[in-house]
C-alpha positions in Angstrom: -1.3 0.0 -9.6 -5.0 0.4 -9.2 -6.5 3.0 -6.8 -9.4 1.7 -4.8 -11.4 4.9 -5.3 -11.2 4.3 -9.1 -13.0 0.9 -9.2 -16.4 -0.4 -8.0 -17.0 -3.3 -5.6 -18.0 -5.5 -8.5 -14.8 -4.7 -10.4 -12.7 -5.3 -7.3 -14.2 -8.8 -6.8 -13.7 -9.6 -10.5 -10.0 -8.4 -10.4 -9.3 -10.5 -7.3 -11.0 -13.6 -8.8 -9.0 -13.2 -12.0 -5.7 -12.6 -10.1 -5.4 -9.0 -11.5 -5.2 -7.9 -7.8 -3.1 -9.9 -5.4 -1.7 -7.3 -2.9 -3.0 -4.2 -1.3 -1.1 -1.1 -0.3 -1.3 2.2 1.5 -0.4 5.0 -1.0 0.3 7.5 1.8 2.6 5.3 3.9 4.0 3.3 0.9 3.4 -0.1 2.5 2.0 -3.2 0.7 0.7 -6.5 2.1 -1.8 -9.3 1.7 -5.4 -8.5 0.9 -6.5 -10.3 4.1 -4.2 -8.3 6.4 -6.2 -6.7 9.2 -4.0 -3.5 9.0 -4.9 -3.2 5.4 -8.6 -3.6 6.0 -8.6 -0.7 8.4 -7.1 1.9 6.1 -9.1 4.6 4.4 -10.4 3.8 0.9 -8.8 6.9 -0.6 -5.3 5.7 0.6 -5.8 2.1 -0.6 -4.1 0.9 -3.8 -3.8 -2.6 -5.3 -1.0 -4.4 -7.1 -0.8 -7.5 -9.3 2.5 -8.7 -7.8 5.1 -8.0 -5.1 7.6 -6.9 -7.8 5.2 -4.2 -9.0 4.8 -2.9 -5.4 8.6 -2.9 -4.8 9.3 -1.2 -8.1 6.9 1.6 -7.1 8.8 2.1 -3.9 6.5 0.3 -1.4 7.9 -1.7 1.5 6.5 -5.0 2.9 3.9 -4.9 5.7 5.4 -5.9 9.1 2.1 -7.6 10.2 1.4 -10.0 7.3 4.6 -10.5 5.4 7.5 -12.3 7.0 9.9 -10.9 4.4 9.6 -7.5 6.2 12.4 -8.6 8.6 14.6 -9.5 5.7 13.7 -6.2 4.0 14.4 -4.0 7.1 17.8 -5.5 7.7 18.8 -5.1 4.0 18.5 -1.3 4.2 22.0 0.3 4.4 22.6 2.2 7.6 
């Protein structure tokens, strides 16, 4: 996981180009999604984190975004009630 406040704009662009960053997340809400998600683009920079893969995000306890990831519905119904 990479915190947005820890990298520069140039580093961010390089990481995305080299596929070191594929997903973004909100550290406060523990949600991850696509980099192009409009919800993710609106979050504060200090709350934004980046992941290389979905597996990394899930292993760190993040849930899928309900706006940009269709697997959110599958995830929400898999939670034991």
